[in-house]
C-alpha positions in Angstrom: 82.1 98.1 98.6 84.7 100.7 98.1 86.2 101.1 94.6 89.4 99.2 94.0 92.4 100.5 92.2 91.6 97.9 89.5 88.3 99.7 88.9 89.9 103.1 88.9 92.8 102.2 86.6 91.3 99.5 84.3 87.6 99.9 84.4 87.5 101.0 80.8 90.2 98.6 79.5 89.0 95.5 81.3 87.4 94.2 78.0 90.9 93.9 76.6 92.0 91.3 79.1 90.4 88.3 77.5 92.7 88.8 74.5 95.7 88.7 76.9 94.3 85.4 78.4 94.1 83.9 74.9 97.6 85.0 74.0 98.9 83.5 77.2 97.2 80.2 76.4 98.6 80.2 72.8 102.1 81.1 74.1 102.0 78.4 76.8 103.4 80.9 79.3 102.5 80.9 83.0 100.5 84.0 83.9 102.9 84.7 86.8 105.9 85.0 84.4 106.1 88.7 84.0 109.0 88.5 81.5 106.9 86.4 79.1 103.7 88.4 79.9 105.2 91.7 78.7 106.2 90.2 75.4 102.6 89.3 74.5 101.3 91.3 71.5 98.0 92.4 73.3 100.0 93.5 76.4 102.5 95.5 74.3 99.6 97.2 72.4 97.8 98.1 75.6 101.0 99.4 77.2 101.6 101.7 74.2 98.2 103.2 74.9 98.4 103.7 78.6 102.0 104.7 79.1 102.4 108.5 78.6 104.3 109.5 75.5 107.9 110.2 76.3 107.8 108.3 79.6 111.1 106.9 80.8 112.1 103.3 81.6 111.0 103.7 85.3 107.5 104.7 84.2 107.3 101.9 81.7 108.4 99.4 84.4 105.8 100.8 86.8 103.0 100.4 84.2 104.1 96.8 83.4 104.0 95.9 87.1 100.6 97.4 87.6 99.2 95.9 84.5 100.5 92.4 85.4 99.0 92.6 88.9 95.8 93.8 87.5 95.6 91.0 85.0 96.3 88.4 87.6 93.6 89.9 89.8 91.1 89.9 86.9 92.0 86.3 86.0 91.3 85.2 89.6 87.8 86.7 89.4 88.7 89.9 91.2 88.6 88.6 94.7 88.6 91.4 97.3 89.0 90.8 101.1 87.8 93.8 103.0 89.9 93.9 106.2 88.0 95.2 109.2 89.5 97.4 111.9 89.4 94.4 114.3 91.3 92.2 111.8 93.9 94.9 111.2 94.5 95.2 115.0 94.9 91.4 115.2 97.4 91.5 112.4 99.4 94.2 114.1 99.4 92.4 117.4 99.8 88.7 116.4 103.1 87.2 115.2 101.8 84.4 112.8 102.7 84.8 109.2 102.1 82.8 106.0 102.4 83.1 102.3 99.6 80.6 101.7 97.1 82.3 99.4 93.3 81.6 99.3 93.4 82.3 95.5 96.0 82.8 92.8 95.5 86.5 93.2 93.4 88.8 95.5 93.2 92.4 96.8 93.4 93.0 100.6 91.5 96.3 101.1 92.4 97.9 104.4 90.2 100.1 106.5 90.3 103.7 105.2 92.9 106.0 106.5 94.2 103.6 109.1 97.6 102.7 107.8 100.0 105.3 106.3 103.3 105.2 104.6 105.7 107.2 102.3 105.8 105.2 99.1 109.2 106.2 97.8 110.7 105.3 101.3 108.9 102.0 101.4 110.3 100.9 98.1 113.3 98.6 97.9 116.6 100.5 97.6 116.8 102.8 94.6 118.5 106.1 93.6 117.7 108.9 96.0 114.4 110.8 95.3 112.8 113.8 96.8 110.8 113.2 100.0 107.1 112.8 99.5 104.3 113.3 102.1 102.8 110.3 103.8 99.8 108.7 102.0 97.1 106.3 103.3 97.6 102.6 102.3 94.4 101.5 100.6 95.5 97.9 100.3 97.6 95.3 98.5 97.3 93.2 95.4 98.8 89.8 96.4 99.5 86.9 94.0 101.7 83.9 93.5 105.4 84.5 92.5 107.9 82.3 90.8 109.7 80.9 93.8 108.4 78.3 96.2 106.4 80.0 98.9 107.0 83.4 97.4 104.3 86.1 96.9 104.2 89.2 94.8 102.8 92.3 96.5 101.7 95.6 94.9 100.8 98.1 97.7 98.5 100.9 96.7 98.8 104.3 98.4 96.9 107.6 98.1 93.6 106.6 96.6 91.1 109.4 97.2 88.3 111.0 95.2 90.2 114.3 94.4 93.1 112.4 92.9 93.1 110.8 89.4 95.6 108.2 90.2 97.6 106.6 93.1 101.1 105.5 94.2 102.2 101.9 94.1 105.1 99.9 95.7 105.9 96.5 94.3 108.0 93.8 96.0 108.3 90.0 96.2 109.3 87.8 99.2 108.3 84.8 101.3 107.7 83.8 104.9 108.5 80.4 106.5 105.3 79.0 108.0 107.3 76.6 110.1 109.2 79.5 111.8 106.7 82.3 111.9 108.9 85.2 113.2 109.8 88.5 111.7 113.3 87.1 111.1 111.9 84.8 108.4 110.8 87.8 106.2 113.3 88.0 103.3 113.1 91.8 103.2 114.3 93.4 106.4 111.5 95.0 108.4 113.6 96.6 111.1 113.4 100.3 111.5 116.5 102.5 111.7 115.3 104.0 115.0 114.6 100.6 116.6 110.9 101.2 117.0 108.3 98.4 116.6 106.9 97.7 113.2 103.6 99.5 112.3 104.1 102.1 115.0 102.6 105.4 113.8 105.0 108.0 112.4 102.3 110.7 111.9 101.9 113.3 114.7 99.1 112.3 116.9 98.9 108.9 115.3 98.8 106.9 118.5 95.8 108.8 119.9 94.0 108.5 116.5 94.6 104.7 116.3 96.8 104.9 113.2 99.6 102.7 112.0 102.5 103.2 109.6 104.6 101.0 107.3 108.1 102.4 107.3 109.8 100.2 104.7 109.3 97.4 102.2 109.8 94.7 104.9 106.9 96.1 106.9 104.7 95.9 103.8 105.6 92.3 103.3 105.2 91.5 107.0 101.8 93.1 107.2 100.7 91.2 104.1 101.9 87.9 105.6 100.1 88.5 108.9 96.9 89.4 107.1 97.2 86.2 105.0 97.7 84.2 108.3 94.3 85.5 109.5 92.6 84.6 106.2 94.3 81.1 106.4 92.8 80.6 109.9 89.4 81.7 108.8 
């Protein structure tokens, strides 16, 4: 099994997670409530250790998001679904979507170097930032969110042996299982140029069998289609 971003980022701090679980139980907070989660004393102590000194509000928010997804993944017994090339092709081609989750949290690990994206362009609208090169999408943490039928997704880009970290894009949304069409995705997945979702944007991508996610809506759409395959067995 390939290493997961959880192992890479939290392999050494995982023994601290039981204290977070105990604090959640004492507080009576739902694990999915990120606002309550970040106020827990062991969470604050861990954040002070892992957030670089002098980091701004955006960096702090990114670390909170990653830590929250990592904790939910740990609490759900670190379920990993290794998506095969065949399953990925089915998800690209088929239209069924769902937000039904096999477990409270899981990691969908995509085939290596098959799906690419530019993380700062895939994120929901934010202040302009310098363009960044495309990175391979390793997979997505997926967990329950607050609203009915909503899921929280943290997509992980750029995991490779020569890099100490990775890029991440977080979003929340839902799909209507009764009307499984792209129009039911809350975050728009349409591309500015009108091309089909997941079409490769890298030069030579079609010949190489590659796919791309161009925006946050496509990330959510791909996640929902993969979940539909898991839901059908």
